[in-house]
PyMOL commands that place a pseudoatom at each C-alpha (Angstrom):
pseudoatom trace, name=CA, resn=UNK, resi=1, chain=A, elem=C, hetatm=0, pos=[111.525, 123.838, 92.405]
pseudoatom trace, name=CA, resn=UNK, resi=2, chain=A, elem=C, hetatm=0, pos=[109.770, 120.935, 90.721]
pseudoatom trace, name=CA, resn=UNK, resi=3, chain=A, elem=C, hetatm=0, pos=[107.412, 120.691, 87.769]
pseudoatom trace, name=CA, resn=UNK, resi=4, chain=A, elem=C, hetatm=0, pos=[104.452, 118.543, 88.763]
pseudoatom trace, name=CA, resn=UNK, resi=5, chain=A, elem=C, hetatm=0, pos=[101.796, 117.239, 86.375]
pseudoatom trace, name=CA, resn=UNK, resi=6, chain=A, elem=C, hetatm=0, pos=[99.123, 116.332, 88.907]
pseudoatom trace, name=CA, resn=UNK, resi=7, chain=A, elem=C, hetatm=0, pos=[96.762, 114.268, 86.753]
pseudoatom trace, name=CA, resn=UNK, resi=8, chain=A, elem=C, hetatm=0, pos=[98.223, 111.504, 84.577]
pseudoatom trace, name=CA, resn=UNK, resi=9, chain=A, elem=C, hetatm=0, pos=[96.880, 108.123, 83.462]
pseudoatom trace, name=CA, resn=UNK, resi=10, chain=A, elem=C, hetatm=0, pos=[98.699, 104.938, 82.498]
pseudoatom trace, name=CA, resn=UNK, resi=11, chain=A, elem=C, hetatm=0, pos=[97.769, 101.653, 80.863]
pseudoatom trace, name=CA, resn=UNK, resi=12, chain=A, elem=C, hetatm=0, pos=[96.302, 100.615, 84.215]
pseudoatom trace, name=CA, resn=UNK, resi=13, chain=A, elem=C, hetatm=0, pos=[93.333, 102.846, 83.335]
pseudoatom trace, name=CA, resn=UNK, resi=14, chain=A, elem=C, hetatm=0, pos=[90.679, 101.254, 81.144]
pseudoatom trace, name=CA, resn=UNK, resi=15, chain=A, elem=C, hetatm=0, pos=[90.937, 104.030, 78.526]
pseudoatom trace, name=CA, resn=UNK, resi=16, chain=A, elem=C, hetatm=0, pos=[94.704, 104.394, 78.214]
pseudoatom trace, name=CA, resn=UNK, resi=17, chain=A, elem=C, hetatm=0, pos=[97.483, 102.396, 76.552]
pseudoatom trace, name=CA, resn=UNK, resi=18, chain=A, elem=C, hetatm=0, pos=[100.493, 104.350, 77.892]
pseudoatom trace, name=CA, resn=UNK, resi=19, chain=A, elem=C, hetatm=0, pos=[103.080, 102.048, 79.454]
pseudoatom trace, name=CA, resn=UNK, resi=20, chain=A, elem=C, hetatm=0, pos=[105.257, 103.026, 82.392]
pseudoatom trace, name=CA, resn=UNK, resi=21, chain=A, elem=C, hetatm=0, pos=[108.754, 102.993, 80.910]
pseudoatom trace, name=CA, resn=UNK, resi=22, chain=A, elem=C, hetatm=0, pos=[107.912, 105.451, 78.086]
pseudoatom trace, name=CA, resn=UNK, resi=23, chain=A, elem=C, hetatm=0, pos=[106.345, 107.757, 80.673]
pseudoatom trace, name=CA, resn=UNK, resi=24, chain=A, elem=C, hetatm=0, pos=[109.666, 107.927, 82.516]
pseudoatom trace, name=CA, resn=UNK, resi=25, chain=A, elem=C, hetatm=0, pos=[111.618, 108.646, 79.334]
pseudoatom trace, name=CA, resn=UNK, resi=26, chain=A, elem=C, hetatm=0, pos=[109.148, 111.312, 78.199]
pseudoatom trace, name=CA, resn=UNK, resi=27, chain=A, elem=C, hetatm=0, pos=[109.188, 113.112, 81.548]
pseudoatom trace, name=CA, resn=UNK, resi=28, chain=A, elem=C, hetatm=0, pos=[112.988, 113.147, 81.648]
pseudoatom trace, name=CA, resn=UNK, resi=29, chain=A, elem=C, hetatm=0, pos=[112.998, 114.578, 78.124]
pseudoatom trace, name=CA, resn=UNK, resi=30, chain=A, elem=C, hetatm=0, pos=[110.540, 117.426, 78.802]
pseudoatom trace, name=CA, resn=UNK, resi=31, chain=A, elem=C, hetatm=0, pos=[111.602, 118.303, 82.357]
pseudoatom trace, name=CA, resn=UNK, resi=32, chain=A, elem=C, hetatm=0, pos=[108.606, 117.042, 84.308]
pseudoatom trace, name=CA, resn=UNK, resi=33, chain=A, elem=C, hetatm=0, pos=[109.956, 115.645, 87.574]
pseudoatom trace, name=CA, resn=UNK, resi=34, chain=A, elem=C, hetatm=0, pos=[106.825, 114.928, 89.570]
pseudoatom trace, name=CA, resn=UNK, resi=35, chain=A, elem=C, hetatm=0, pos=[103.693, 113.052, 88.546]
pseudoatom trace, name=CA, resn=UNK, resi=36, chain=A, elem=C, hetatm=0, pos=[100.437, 112.237, 90.271]
pseudoatom trace, name=CA, resn=UNK, resi=37, chain=A, elem=C, hetatm=0, pos=[99.445, 108.946, 88.675]
pseudoatom trace, name=CA, resn=UNK, resi=38, chain=A, elem=C, hetatm=0, pos=[95.682, 108.954, 88.978]
pseudoatom trace, name=CA, resn=UNK, resi=39, chain=A, elem=C, hetatm=0, pos=[94.372, 105.941, 87.113]
pseudoatom trace, name=CA, resn=UNK, resi=40, chain=A, elem=C, hetatm=0, pos=[90.671, 105.217, 87.125]
pseudoatom trace, name=CA, resn=UNK, resi=41, chain=A, elem=C, hetatm=0, pos=[89.699, 103.209, 90.215]
pseudoatom trace, name=CA, resn=UNK, resi=42, chain=A, elem=C, hetatm=0, pos=[93.131, 101.650, 90.769]
pseudoatom trace, name=CA, resn=UNK, resi=43, chain=A, elem=C, hetatm=0, pos=[96.503, 102.532, 92.274]
pseudoatom trace, name=CA, resn=UNK, resi=44, chain=A, elem=C, hetatm=0, pos=[98.401, 99.555, 90.829]
pseudoatom trace, name=CA, resn=UNK, resi=45, chain=A, elem=C, hetatm=0, pos=[100.166, 101.538, 88.112]
pseudoatom trace, name=CA, resn=UNK, resi=46, chain=A, elem=C, hetatm=0, pos=[101.046, 104.375, 90.457]
pseudoatom trace, name=CA, resn=UNK, resi=47, chain=A, elem=C, hetatm=0, pos=[102.612, 102.001, 92.969]
pseudoatom trace, name=CA, resn=UNK, resi=48, chain=A, elem=C, hetatm=0, pos=[104.673, 100.307, 90.260]
pseudoatom trace, name=CA, resn=UNK, resi=49, chain=A, elem=C, hetatm=0, pos=[105.850, 103.564, 88.697]
pseudoatom trace, name=CA, resn=UNK, resi=50, chain=A, elem=C, hetatm=0, pos=[106.769, 104.924, 92.117]
pseudoatom trace, name=CA, resn=UNK, resi=51, chain=A, elem=C, hetatm=0, pos=[109.225, 102.030, 92.509]
pseudoatom trace, name=CA, resn=UNK, resi=52, chain=A, elem=C, hetatm=0, pos=[110.991, 102.502, 89.173]
pseudoatom trace, name=CA, resn=UNK, resi=53, chain=A, elem=C, hetatm=0, pos=[110.835, 106.235, 88.378]
pseudoatom trace, name=CA, resn=UNK, resi=54, chain=A, elem=C, hetatm=0, pos=[113.901, 108.421, 89.103]
pseudoatom trace, name=CA, resn=UNK, resi=55, chain=A, elem=C, hetatm=0, pos=[111.607, 111.276, 90.139]
pseudoatom trace, name=CA, resn=UNK, resi=56, chain=A, elem=C, hetatm=0, pos=[108.769, 111.827, 92.583]
pseudoatom trace, name=CA, resn=UNK, resi=57, chain=A, elem=C, hetatm=0, pos=[105.539, 109.885, 91.945]
pseudoatom trace, name=CA, resn=UNK, resi=58, chain=A, elem=C, hetatm=0, pos=[102.420, 110.580, 93.969]
pseudoatom trace, name=CA, resn=UNK, resi=59, chain=A, elem=C, hetatm=0, pos=[100.131, 107.575, 94.316]
pseudoatom trace, name=CA, resn=UNK, resi=60, chain=A, elem=C, hetatm=0, pos=[96.687, 108.832, 93.371]
pseudoatom trace, name=CA, resn=UNK, resi=61, chain=A, elem=C, hetatm=0, pos=[93.372, 107.483, 92.126]
pseudoatom trace, name=CA, resn=UNK, resi=62, chain=A, elem=C, hetatm=0, pos=[90.542, 108.993, 90.113]
pseudoatom trace, name=CA, resn=UNK, resi=63, chain=A, elem=C, hetatm=0, pos=[87.579, 107.496, 91.897]
pseudoatom trace, name=CA, resn=UNK, resi=64, chain=A, elem=C, hetatm=0, pos=[84.215, 107.208, 90.175]
pseudoatom trace, name=CA, resn=UNK, resi=65, chain=A, elem=C, hetatm=0, pos=[81.726, 107.919, 92.952]
pseudoatom trace, name=CA, resn=UNK, resi=66, chain=A, elem=C, hetatm=0, pos=[77.965, 107.699, 92.683]
pseudoatom trace, name=CA, resn=UNK, resi=67, chain=A, elem=C, hetatm=0, pos=[77.775, 111.365, 91.584]
pseudoatom trace, name=CA, resn=UNK, resi=68, chain=A, elem=C, hetatm=0, pos=[81.015, 111.937, 89.672]
pseudoatom trace, name=CA, resn=UNK, resi=69, chain=A, elem=C, hetatm=0, pos=[84.769, 111.728, 89.993]
pseudoatom trace, name=CA, resn=UNK, resi=70, chain=A, elem=C, hetatm=0, pos=[86.973, 112.606, 92.920]
pseudoatom trace, name=CA, resn=UNK, resi=71, chain=A, elem=C, hetatm=0, pos=[90.720, 112.184, 93.207]
pseudoatom trace, name=CA, resn=UNK, resi=72, chain=A, elem=C, hetatm=0, pos=[92.665, 111.011, 96.196]
pseudoatom trace, name=CA, resn=UNK, resi=73, chain=A, elem=C, hetatm=0, pos=[96.381, 111.823, 96.554]
pseudoatom trace, name=CA, resn=UNK, resi=74, chain=A, elem=C, hetatm=0, pos=[98.994, 110.059, 98.702]
pseudoatom trace, name=CA, resn=UNK, resi=75, chain=A, elem=C, hetatm=0, pos=[97.070, 106.808, 98.894]
pseudoatom trace, name=CA, resn=UNK, resi=76, chain=A, elem=C, hetatm=0, pos=[98.250, 103.479, 100.208]
pseudoatom trace, name=CA, resn=UNK, resi=77, chain=A, elem=C, hetatm=0, pos=[95.100, 101.471, 99.513]
pseudoatom trace, name=CA, resn=UNK, resi=78, chain=A, elem=C, hetatm=0, pos=[92.766, 101.353, 96.531]
pseudoatom trace, name=CA, resn=UNK, resi=79, chain=A, elem=C, hetatm=0, pos=[89.279, 102.817, 96.930]
pseudoatom trace, name=CA, resn=UNK, resi=80, chain=A, elem=C, hetatm=0, pos=[86.425, 101.037, 95.216]
pseudoatom trace, name=CA, resn=UNK, resi=81, chain=A, elem=C, hetatm=0, pos=[84.245, 102.797, 92.679]
pseudoatom trace, name=CA, resn=UNK, resi=82, chain=A, elem=C, hetatm=0, pos=[80.543, 103.508, 93.094]
pseudoatom trace, name=CA, resn=UNK, resi=83, chain=A, elem=C, hetatm=0, pos=[80.686, 104.762, 96.667]
pseudoatom trace, name=CA, resn=UNK, resi=84, chain=A, elem=C, hetatm=0, pos=[78.810, 107.871, 97.790]
pseudoatom trace, name=CA, resn=UNK, resi=85, chain=A, elem=C, hetatm=0, pos=[81.254, 110.791, 97.621]
pseudoatom trace, name=CA, resn=UNK, resi=86, chain=A, elem=C, hetatm=0, pos=[81.211, 111.237, 101.395]
pseudoatom trace, name=CA, resn=UNK, resi=87, chain=A, elem=C, hetatm=0, pos=[82.360, 107.644, 101.866]
pseudoatom trace, name=CA, resn=UNK, resi=88, chain=A, elem=C, hetatm=0, pos=[85.070, 107.948, 99.213]
pseudoatom trace, name=CA, resn=UNK, resi=89, chain=A, elem=C, hetatm=0, pos=[86.353, 111.119, 100.881]
pseudoatom trace, name=CA, resn=UNK, resi=90, chain=A, elem=C, hetatm=0, pos=[86.355, 109.406, 104.278]
pseudoatom trace, name=CA, resn=UNK, resi=91, chain=A, elem=C, hetatm=0, pos=[88.448, 106.558, 102.878]
pseudoatom trace, name=CA, resn=UNK, resi=92, chain=A, elem=C, hetatm=0, pos=[90.969, 108.988, 101.390]
pseudoatom trace, name=CA, resn=UNK, resi=93, chain=A, elem=C, hetatm=0, pos=[91.171, 110.781, 104.739]
pseudoatom trace, name=CA, resn=UNK, resi=94, chain=A, elem=C, hetatm=0, pos=[91.643, 107.515, 106.640]
pseudoatom trace, name=CA, resn=UNK, resi=95, chain=A, elem=C, hetatm=0, pos=[94.876, 106.985, 104.686]
pseudoatom trace, name=CA, resn=UNK, resi=96, chain=A, elem=C, hetatm=0, pos=[96.161, 110.464, 105.416]
pseudoatom trace, name=CA, resn=UNK, resi=97, chain=A, elem=C, hetatm=0, pos=[95.451, 111.460, 101.821]
pseudoatom trace, name=CA, resn=UNK, resi=98, chain=A, elem=C, hetatm=0, pos=[94.246, 114.659, 100.191]
pseudoatom trace, name=CA, resn=UNK, resi=99, chain=A, elem=C, hetatm=0, pos=[91.050, 115.134, 98.194]
pseudoatom trace, name=CA, resn=UNK, resi=100, chain=A, elem=C, hetatm=0, pos=[90.834, 116.860, 94.801]
pseudoatom trace, name=CA, resn=UNK, resi=101, chain=A, elem=C, hetatm=0, pos=[87.856, 117.633, 92.616]
pseudoatom trace, name=CA, resn=UNK, resi=102, chain=A, elem=C, hetatm=0, pos=[89.190, 117.202, 89.073]
pseudoatom trace, name=CA, resn=UNK, resi=103, chain=A, elem=C, hetatm=0, pos=[87.724, 119.080, 86.086]
pseudoatom trace, name=CA, resn=UNK, resi=104, chain=A, elem=C, hetatm=0, pos=[84.807, 120.438, 88.186]
pseudoatom trace, name=CA, resn=UNK, resi=105, chain=A, elem=C, hetatm=0, pos=[83.029, 122.007, 85.217]
pseudoatom trace, name=CA, resn=UNK, resi=106, chain=A, elem=C, hetatm=0, pos=[83.373, 119.198, 82.696]
pseudoatom trace, name=CA, resn=UNK, resi=107, chain=A, elem=C, hetatm=0, pos=[79.652, 118.670, 82.262]
pseudoatom trace, name=CA, resn=UNK, resi=108, chain=A, elem=C, hetatm=0, pos=[78.921, 114.998, 81.678]
pseudoatom trace, name=CA, resn=UNK, resi=109, chain=A, elem=C, hetatm=0, pos=[75.437, 113.441, 81.713]
pseudoatom trace, name=CA, resn=UNK, resi=110, chain=A, elem=C, hetatm=0, pos=[76.253, 110.972, 84.489]
pseudoatom trace, name=CA, resn=UNK, resi=111, chain=A, elem=C, hetatm=0, pos=[77.660, 113.635, 86.829]
pseudoatom trace, name=CA, resn=UNK, resi=112, chain=A, elem=C, hetatm=0, pos=[75.389, 115.153, 89.465]
pseudoatom trace, name=CA, resn=UNK, resi=113, chain=A, elem=C, hetatm=0, pos=[77.512, 118.306, 89.511]
pseudoatom trace, name=CA, resn=UNK, resi=114, chain=A, elem=C, hetatm=0, pos=[75.223, 120.177, 91.877]
pseudoatom trace, name=CA, resn=UNK, resi=115, chain=A, elem=C, hetatm=0, pos=[75.849, 117.623, 94.596]
pseudoatom trace, name=CA, resn=UNK, resi=116, chain=A, elem=C, hetatm=0, pos=[79.524, 117.172, 93.809]
pseudoatom trace, name=CA, resn=UNK, resi=117, chain=A, elem=C, hetatm=0, pos=[80.069, 120.924, 94.085]
pseudoatom trace, name=CA, resn=UNK, resi=118, chain=A, elem=C, hetatm=0, pos=[77.766, 121.463, 97.030]
pseudoatom trace, name=CA, resn=UNK, resi=119, chain=A, elem=C, hetatm=0, pos=[78.943, 123.463, 100.016]
pseudoatom trace, name=CA, resn=UNK, resi=120, chain=A, elem=C, hetatm=0, pos=[78.682, 120.324, 102.157]
pseudoatom trace, name=CA, resn=UNK, resi=121, chain=A, elem=C, hetatm=0, pos=[81.061, 118.323, 99.972]
pseudoatom trace, name=CA, resn=UNK, resi=122, chain=A, elem=C, hetatm=0, pos=[83.435, 121.171, 99.218]
pseudoatom trace, name=CA, resn=UNK, resi=123, chain=A, elem=C, hetatm=0, pos=[83.953, 121.644, 102.944]
pseudoatom trace, name=CA, resn=UNK, resi=124, chain=A, elem=C, hetatm=0, pos=[85.622, 118.197, 102.898]
pseudoatom trace, name=CA, resn=UNK, resi=125, chain=A, elem=C, hetatm=0, pos=[87.861, 118.891, 99.892]
pseudoatom trace, name=CA, resn=UNK, resi=126, chain=A, elem=C, hetatm=0, pos=[91.467, 120.141, 99.878]
pseudoatom trace, name=CA, resn=UNK, resi=127, chain=A, elem=C, hetatm=0, pos=[92.122, 121.048, 96.253]
pseudoatom trace, name=CA, resn=UNK, resi=128, chain=A, elem=C, hetatm=0, pos=[90.299, 122.115, 93.101]
pseudoatom trace, name=CA, resn=UNK, resi=129, chain=A, elem=C, hetatm=0, pos=[91.843, 121.287, 89.736]
pseudoatom trace, name=CA, resn=UNK, resi=130, chain=A, elem=C, hetatm=0, pos=[91.657, 124.692, 88.065]
pseudoatom trace, name=CA, resn=UNK, resi=131, chain=A, elem=C, hetatm=0, pos=[93.364, 123.737, 84.790]
pseudoatom trace, name=CA, resn=UNK, resi=132, chain=A, elem=C, hetatm=0, pos=[92.801, 120.474, 82.945]
pseudoatom trace, name=CA, resn=UNK, resi=133, chain=A, elem=C, hetatm=0, pos=[94.288, 120.216, 79.469]
pseudoatom trace, name=CA, resn=UNK, resi=134, chain=A, elem=C, hetatm=0, pos=[91.475, 117.963, 78.244]
pseudoatom trace, name=CA, resn=UNK, resi=135, chain=A, elem=C, hetatm=0, pos=[88.629, 120.220, 79.328]
pseudoatom trace, name=CA, resn=UNK, resi=136, chain=A, elem=C, hetatm=0, pos=[86.948, 121.529, 76.171]
pseudoatom trace, name=CA, resn=UNK, resi=137, chain=A, elem=C, hetatm=0, pos=[84.384, 123.864, 77.688]
pseudoatom trace, name=CA, resn=UNK, resi=138, chain=A, elem=C, hetatm=0, pos=[84.983, 127.631, 77.447]
pseudoatom trace, name=CA, resn=UNK, resi=139, chain=A, elem=C, hetatm=0, pos=[85.640, 129.443, 80.725]
pseudoatom trace, name=CA, resn=UNK, resi=140, chain=A, elem=C, hetatm=0, pos=[85.922, 126.162, 82.651]
pseudoatom trace, name=CA, resn=UNK, resi=141, chain=A, elem=C, hetatm=0, pos=[89.324, 127.127, 84.083]
pseudoatom trace, name=CA, resn=UNK, resi=142, chain=A, elem=C, hetatm=0, pos=[88.116, 130.581, 85.127]
pseudoatom trace, name=CA, resn=UNK, resi=143, chain=A, elem=C, hetatm=0, pos=[85.072, 129.100, 86.856]
pseudoatom trace, name=CA, resn=UNK, resi=144, chain=A, elem=C, hetatm=0, pos=[87.198, 126.470, 88.590]
pseudoatom trace, name=CA, resn=UNK, resi=145, chain=A, elem=C, hetatm=0, pos=[89.645, 129.081, 89.861]
pseudoatom trace, name=CA, resn=UNK, resi=146, chain=A, elem=C, hetatm=0, pos=[86.803, 131.199, 91.187]
pseudoatom trace, name=CA, resn=UNK, resi=147, chain=A, elem=C, hetatm=0, pos=[85.385, 128.144, 92.941]
pseudoatom trace, name=CA, resn=UNK, resi=148, chain=A, elem=C, hetatm=0, pos=[88.730, 127.441, 94.623]
pseudoatom trace, name=CA, resn=UNK, resi=149, chain=A, elem=C, hetatm=0, pos=[89.089, 131.050, 95.710]
pseudoatom trace, name=CA, resn=UNK, resi=150, chain=A, elem=C, hetatm=0, pos=[85.526, 131.228, 97.051]
pseudoatom trace, name=CA, resn=UNK, resi=151, chain=A, elem=C, hetatm=0, pos=[86.061, 128.221, 99.303]
pseudoatom trace, name=CA, resn=UNK, resi=152, chain=A, elem=C, hetatm=0, pos=[89.696, 128.977, 100.150]
pseudoatom trace, name=CA, resn=UNK, resi=153, chain=A, elem=C, hetatm=0, pos=[90.959, 125.776, 98.528]
pseudoatom trace, name=CA, resn=UNK, resi=154, chain=A, elem=C, hetatm=0, pos=[94.312, 125.076, 96.911]
pseudoatom trace, name=CA, resn=UNK, resi=155, chain=A, elem=C, hetatm=0, pos=[94.518, 125.114, 93.107]
pseudoatom trace, name=CA, resn=UNK, resi=156, chain=A, elem=C, hetatm=0, pos=[96.121, 122.376, 91.013]
pseudoatom trace, name=CA, resn=UNK, resi=157, chain=A, elem=C, hetatm=0, pos=[96.671, 121.603, 87.345]
pseudoatom trace, name=CA, resn=UNK, resi=158, chain=A, elem=C, hetatm=0, pos=[97.128, 118.474, 85.300]
pseudoatom trace, name=CA, resn=UNK, resi=159, chain=A, elem=C, hetatm=0, pos=[97.221, 117.278, 81.738]
pseudoatom trace, name=CA, resn=UNK, resi=160, chain=A, elem=C, hetatm=0, pos=[94.735, 114.451, 82.389]
pseudoatom trace, name=CA, resn=UNK, resi=161, chain=A, elem=C, hetatm=0, pos=[97.013, 112.632, 79.963]
pseudoatom trace, name=CA, resn=UNK, resi=162, chain=A, elem=C, hetatm=0, pos=[95.743, 109.417, 78.415]
pseudoatom trace, name=CA, resn=UNK, resi=163, chain=A, elem=C, hetatm=0, pos=[98.431, 109.440, 75.716]
pseudoatom trace, name=CA, resn=UNK, resi=164, chain=A, elem=C, hetatm=0, pos=[102.168, 109.919, 76.087]
pseudoatom trace, name=CA, resn=UNK, resi=165, chain=A, elem=C, hetatm=0, pos=[102.383, 113.229, 74.226]
pseudoatom trace, name=CA, resn=UNK, resi=166, chain=A, elem=C, hetatm=0, pos=[99.823, 114.829, 76.551]
pseudoatom trace, name=CA, resn=UNK, resi=167, chain=A, elem=C, hetatm=0, pos=[101.978, 114.479, 79.651]
pseudoatom trace, name=CA, resn=UNK, resi=168, chain=A, elem=C, hetatm=0, pos=[103.291, 117.878, 80.693]
pseudoatom trace, name=CA, resn=UNK, resi=169, chain=A, elem=C, hetatm=0, pos=[100.664, 119.875, 78.803]
pseudoatom trace, name=CA, resn=UNK, resi=170, chain=A, elem=C, hetatm=0, pos=[99.770, 121.268, 82.233]
pseudoatom trace, name=CA, resn=UNK, resi=171, chain=A, elem=C, hetatm=0, pos=[101.857, 121.362, 85.379]
pseudoatom trace, name=CA, resn=UNK, resi=172, chain=A, elem=C, hetatm=0, pos=[102.526, 123.298, 88.561]
pseudoatom trace, name=CA, resn=UNK, resi=173, chain=A, elem=C, hetatm=0, pos=[105.990, 124.704, 89.204]
pseudoatom trace, name=CA, resn=UNK, resi=174, chain=A, elem=C, hetatm=0, pos=[106.231, 124.481, 92.977]
pseudoatom trace, name=CA, resn=UNK, resi=175, chain=A, elem=C, hetatm=0, pos=[108.707, 124.049, 95.844]
pseudoatom trace, name=CA, resn=UNK, resi=176, chain=A, elem=C, hetatm=0, pos=[109.842, 120.568, 96.793]
pseudoatom trace, name=CA, resn=UNK, resi=177, chain=A, elem=C, hetatm=0, pos=[107.720, 118.654, 99.279]
pseudoatom trace, name=CA, resn=UNK, resi=178, chain=A, elem=C, hetatm=0, pos=[108.287, 115.486, 101.264]
pseudoatom trace, name=CA, resn=UNK, resi=179, chain=A, elem=C, hetatm=0, pos=[104.799, 114.222, 102.046]
pseudoatom trace, name=CA, resn=UNK, resi=180, chain=A, elem=C, hetatm=0, pos=[101.107, 115.039, 102.105]
pseudoatom trace, name=CA, resn=UNK, resi=181, chain=A, elem=C, hetatm=0, pos=[101.805, 117.092, 105.218]
pseudoatom trace, name=CA, resn=UNK, resi=182, chain=A, elem=C, hetatm=0, pos=[103.705, 119.819, 103.370]
pseudoatom trace, name=CA, resn=UNK, resi=183, chain=A, elem=C, hetatm=0, pos=[102.240, 119.309, 99.900]
pseudoatom trace, name=CA, resn=UNK, resi=184, chain=A, elem=C, hetatm=0, pos=[99.448, 121.872, 100.307]
pseudoatom trace, name=CA, resn=UNK, resi=185, chain=A, elem=C, hetatm=0, pos=[101.885, 124.538, 101.462]
pseudoatom trace, name=CA, resn=UNK, resi=186, chain=A, elem=C, hetatm=0, pos=[104.112, 123.890, 98.439]
pseudoatom trace, name=CA, resn=UNK, resi=187, chain=A, elem=C, hetatm=0, pos=[101.125, 123.856, 96.097]
pseudoatom trace, name=CA, resn=UNK, resi=188, chain=A, elem=C, hetatm=0, pos=[99.923, 127.200, 97.448]
pseudoatom trace, name=CA, resn=UNK, resi=189, chain=A, elem=C, hetatm=0, pos=[103.261, 128.703, 96.372]
pseudoatom trace, name=CA, resn=UNK, resi=190, chain=A, elem=C, hetatm=0, pos=[103.093, 127.137, 92.914]
pseudoatom trace, name=CA, resn=UNK, resi=191, chain=A, elem=C, hetatm=0, pos=[102.653, 128.702, 89.496]
pseudoatom trace, name=CA, resn=UNK, resi=192, chain=A, elem=C, hetatm=0, pos=[100.348, 126.955, 87.027]
pseudoatom trace, name=CA, resn=UNK, resi=193, chain=A, elem=C, hetatm=0, pos=[101.374, 126.475, 83.412]
pseudoatom trace, name=CA, resn=UNK, resi=194, chain=A, elem=C, hetatm=0, pos=[99.031, 124.907, 80.912]
pseudoatom trace, name=CA, resn=UNK, resi=195, chain=A, elem=C, hetatm=0, pos=[97.900, 124.502, 77.362]
pseudoatom trace, name=CA, resn=UNK, resi=196, chain=A, elem=C, hetatm=0, pos=[94.888, 122.736, 75.930]
pseudoatom trace, name=CA, resn=UNK, resi=197, chain=A, elem=C, hetatm=0, pos=[95.245, 119.372, 74.253]
pseudoatom trace, name=CA, resn=UNK, resi=198, chain=A, elem=C, hetatm=0, pos=[93.699, 118.748, 70.873]
pseudoatom trace, name=CA, resn=UNK, resi=199, chain=A, elem=C, hetatm=0, pos=[90.089, 117.519, 71.033]
pseudoatom trace, name=CA, resn=UNK, resi=200, chain=A, elem=C, hetatm=0, pos=[91.298, 114.522, 69.025]
pseudoatom trace, name=CA, resn=UNK, resi=201, chain=A, elem=C, hetatm=0, pos=[92.923, 113.050, 72.143]
pseudoatom trace, name=CA, resn=UNK, resi=202, chain=A, elem=C, hetatm=0, pos=[89.446, 112.026, 73.294]
pseudoatom trace, name=CA, resn=UNK, resi=203, chain=A, elem=C, hetatm=0, pos=[89.236, 109.746, 70.271]
pseudoatom trace, name=CA, resn=UNK, resi=204, chain=A, elem=C, hetatm=0, pos=[92.435, 108.059, 71.431]
pseudoatom trace, name=CA, resn=UNK, resi=205, chain=A, elem=C, hetatm=0, pos=[90.838, 107.346, 74.813]
pseudoatom trace, name=CA, resn=UNK, resi=206, chain=A, elem=C, hetatm=0, pos=[87.719, 105.923, 73.207]
pseudoatom trace, name=CA, resn=UNK, resi=207, chain=A, elem=C, hetatm=0, pos=[89.818, 103.727, 70.928]
pseudoatom trace, name=CA, resn=UNK, resi=208, chain=A, elem=C, hetatm=0, pos=[91.908, 102.527, 73.873]
pseudoatom trace, name=CA, resn=UNK, resi=209, chain=A, elem=C, hetatm=0, pos=[88.774, 101.563, 75.788]
pseudoatom trace, name=CA, resn=UNK, resi=210, chain=A, elem=C, hetatm=0, pos=[87.437, 99.610, 72.791]
pseudoatom trace, name=CA, resn=UNK, resi=211, chain=A, elem=C, hetatm=0, pos=[90.741, 97.841, 72.162]
pseudoatom trace, name=CA, resn=UNK, resi=212, chain=A, elem=C, hetatm=0, pos=[91.909, 97.490, 75.745]
pseudoatom trace, name=CA, resn=UNK, resi=213, chain=A, elem=C, hetatm=0, pos=[94.236, 94.613, 76.422]
pseudoatom trace, name=CA, resn=UNK, resi=214, chain=A, elem=C, hetatm=0, pos=[96.663, 93.891, 79.207]
pseudoatom trace, name=CA, resn=UNK, resi=215, chain=A, elem=C, hetatm=0, pos=[98.983, 96.591, 80.533]
for i in range(1, 215): cmd.bond("trace and resi %d" % i, "trace and resi %d" % (i + 1))
show_as sticks, trace
zoom trace
């Protein structure tokens, strides 16, 4: 069995200062042995960490589409931001990747959640993130789990870490997998563990964005 935090950011995201080497040390210390590195609109950090980490790293990307954020897993090429969600999904699929809707009920003013969670789009999705440690809204996890169950989609969890201490706040304990081909089967057998991060972590992200330098 592995412990997989399926939503983690690095200093390659515009709102995060966490460097790669400390991520490795932290994961080894807390027993997380699989990460989906899902930086905003880039896979550069994920590709680099995959080369140096002594545990499994899934190359992912949190893609800002025209109506909100989607995540692609098992990517080989970066997907540009600003695309219609259908086009972003098609580009994930063309790489043999899997599509996740992260934090589906994190209501933000620039998200057209009705379209993002429409039956048409959800029919093209593989996974719903049902626990996100940074989600502050009450009942968001319950609503996300119900959404996944209604559409027969796999359920995932992630810390959405933008600081080192957040990594591992949420994870899925699941059987080993080798590729995207058997990932969904392993995920379906997984058990989700999670705790909420302090609301103050959002201040750290804002500060990182204001002070962002090189990774």
